[in-house]
FILUM-241744 format. One record per residue (C-alpha): residue number from 1; x, y, z. Coordinates in nm, 2 decimals. Layout:
<sites>
i:NUM | u:X | v:Y | w:Z;
...
</sites>
This chain:
<sites>
i:1 | u:-11.95 | v:4.21 | w:-4.42;
i:2 | u:-12.27 | v:4.08 | w:-4.27;
i:3 | u:-12.35 | v:4.41 | w:-4.10;
i:4 | u:-12.30 | v:4.58 | w:-4.44;
i:5 | u:-12.55 | v:4.33 | w:-4.59;
i:6 | u:-12.80 | v:4.40 | w:-4.32;
i:7 | u:-12.76 | v:4.77 | w:-4.40;
i:8 | u:-12.84 | v:4.71 | w:-4.76;
i:9 | u:-12.52 | v:4.82 | w:-4.91;
i:10 | u:-12.50 | v:4.75 | w:-5.29;
i:11 | u:-12.32 | v:4.44 | w:-5.41;
i:12 | u:-12.45 | v:4.24 | w:-5.11;
i:13 | u:-12.75 | v:4.02 | w:-5.08;
i:14 | u:-12.91 | v:4.26 | w:-4.84;
i:15 | u:-12.93 | v:4.53 | w:-5.11;
i:16 | u:-13.09 | v:4.27 | w:-5.34;
i:17 | u:-13.34 | v:4.17 | w:-5.08;
i:18 | u:-13.44 | v:4.52 | w:-5.00;
i:19 | u:-13.47 | v:4.61 | w:-5.37;
i:20 | u:-13.68 | v:4.29 | w:-5.43;
i:21 | u:-13.92 | v:4.41 | w:-5.15;
i:22 | u:-13.94 | v:4.78 | w:-5.23;
i:23 | u:-13.96 | v:4.76 | w:-5.61;
i:24 | u:-14.30 | v:4.58 | w:-5.62;
i:25 | u:-14.43 | v:4.82 | w:-5.35;
i:26 | u:-14.35 | v:5.11 | w:-5.57;
i:27 | u:-14.48 | v:4.94 | w:-5.88;
i:28 | u:-14.82 | v:4.88 | w:-5.72;
i:29 | u:-14.86 | v:5.24 | w:-5.59;
i:30 | u:-14.74 | v:5.20 | w:-5.23;
i:31 | u:-14.46 | v:5.45 | w:-5.27;
i:32 | u:-14.52 | v:5.58 | w:-4.91;
i:33 | u:-14.45 | v:5.22 | w:-4.78;
i:34 | u:-14.13 | v:5.20 | w:-4.98;
i:35 | u:-14.02 | v:5.54 | w:-4.84;
i:36 | u:-14.09 | v:5.43 | w:-4.49;
i:37 | u:-13.89 | v:5.12 | w:-4.55;
i:38 | u:-13.60 | v:5.31 | w:-4.70;
i:39 | u:-13.60 | v:5.56 | w:-4.41;
i:40 | u:-13.61 | v:5.27 | w:-4.16;
i:41 | u:-13.32 | v:5.10 | w:-4.34;
i:42 | u:-13.12 | v:5.42 | w:-4.33;
i:43 | u:-13.17 | v:5.45 | w:-3.95;
i:44 | u:-13.07 | v:5.09 | w:-3.90;
i:45 | u:-12.76 | v:5.14 | w:-4.12;
i:46 | u:-12.65 | v:5.41 | w:-3.88;
i:47 | u:-12.64 | v:5.17 | w:-3.60;
i:48 | u:-12.48 | v:4.90 | w:-3.80;
i:49 | u:-12.20 | v:5.13 | w:-3.92;
i:50 | u:-12.16 | v:5.25 | w:-3.56;
i:51 | u:-12.09 | v:4.89 | w:-3.45;
i:52 | u:-11.83 | v:4.85 | w:-3.73;
i:53 | u:-11.66 | v:5.17 | w:-3.63;
i:54 | u:-11.64 | v:5.06 | w:-3.27;
i:55 | u:-11.51 | v:4.72 | w:-3.37;
i:56 | u:-11.23 | v:4.83 | w:-3.61;
i:57 | u:-11.15 | v:5.19 | w:-3.55;
i:58 | u:-11.16 | v:5.23 | w:-3.17;
i:59 | u:-10.91 | v:5.14 | w:-2.91;
i:60 | u:-11.03 | v:4.87 | w:-2.67;
i:61 | u:-11.13 | v:4.99 | w:-2.33;
i:62 | u:-11.00 | v:4.82 | w:-2.02;
i:63 | u:-10.70 | v:4.59 | w:-1.96;
i:64 | u:-10.88 | v:4.26 | w:-2.02;
i:65 | u:-10.83 | v:4.24 | w:-2.39;
i:66 | u:-10.83 | v:3.89 | w:-2.53;
i:67 | u:-10.79 | v:3.75 | w:-2.88;
i:68 | u:-11.00 | v:3.45 | w:-2.98;
i:69 | u:-10.86 | v:3.25 | w:-3.27;
i:70 | u:-11.15 | v:3.08 | w:-3.46;
i:71 | u:-11.13 | v:2.71 | w:-3.55;
i:72 | u:-11.10 | v:2.59 | w:-3.90;
i:73 | u:-11.47 | v:2.50 | w:-3.92;
i:74 | u:-11.57 | v:2.85 | w:-3.81;
i:75 | u:-11.34 | v:3.00 | w:-4.08;
i:76 | u:-11.49 | v:2.78 | w:-4.34;
i:77 | u:-11.85 | v:2.87 | w:-4.24;
i:78 | u:-11.77 | v:3.24 | w:-4.24;
i:79 | u:-11.60 | v:3.22 | w:-4.57;
i:80 | u:-11.89 | v:3.04 | w:-4.73;
i:81 | u:-12.14 | v:3.29 | w:-4.58;
i:82 | u:-11.94 | v:3.59 | w:-4.70;
i:83 | u:-11.90 | v:3.44 | w:-5.05;
i:84 | u:-12.27 | v:3.37 | w:-5.08;
i:85 | u:-12.36 | v:3.72 | w:-4.95;
i:86 | u:-12.14 | v:3.87 | w:-5.23;
i:87 | u:-12.24 | v:3.62 | w:-5.50;
i:88 | u:-12.62 | v:3.67 | w:-5.43;
i:89 | u:-12.56 | v:4.05 | w:-5.43;
i:90 | u:-12.38 | v:4.05 | w:-5.77;
i:91 | u:-12.58 | v:3.77 | w:-5.94;
i:92 | u:-12.92 | v:3.76 | w:-5.78;
i:93 | u:-13.13 | v:3.67 | w:-6.08;
i:94 | u:-13.13 | v:3.28 | w:-6.05;
i:95 | u:-13.26 | v:3.31 | w:-5.69;
i:96 | u:-13.52 | v:3.57 | w:-5.79;
i:97 | u:-13.63 | v:3.36 | w:-6.08;
i:98 | u:-13.67 | v:3.06 | w:-5.84;
i:99 | u:-13.87 | v:3.27 | w:-5.60;
i:100 | u:-14.10 | v:3.39 | w:-5.89;
i:101 | u:-14.15 | v:3.04 | w:-6.01;
i:102 | u:-14.22 | v:2.91 | w:-5.66;
i:103 | u:-14.49 | v:3.17 | w:-5.61;
i:104 | u:-14.70 | v:3.00 | w:-5.88;
i:105 | u:-14.75 | v:2.70 | w:-5.65;
i:106 | u:-14.89 | v:2.90 | w:-5.36;
i:107 | u:-15.27 | v:2.87 | w:-5.35;
</sites>
């Protein structure tokens, strides 16, 4: 899930963050900069998806395969992280408003 957010897949906080950066660049005439950012994001997404494919759709190599069972606190932390990634991807406006209001106080 976090790799998909890094790639900027819609309905994740990564998409919202990339949109929040690229939209003002386009609005102020730096379309070339947004295009470079989108191309760089697409190249990075290829590598992120490759890791996902290797993790979930490939057979492990070698005989030393081990399974690590996470602790309860690790599960809680990951669950909170995934939930916030999706929530901020679906409902980003409160955080974007907070950032816009905070920018007023920057000298």
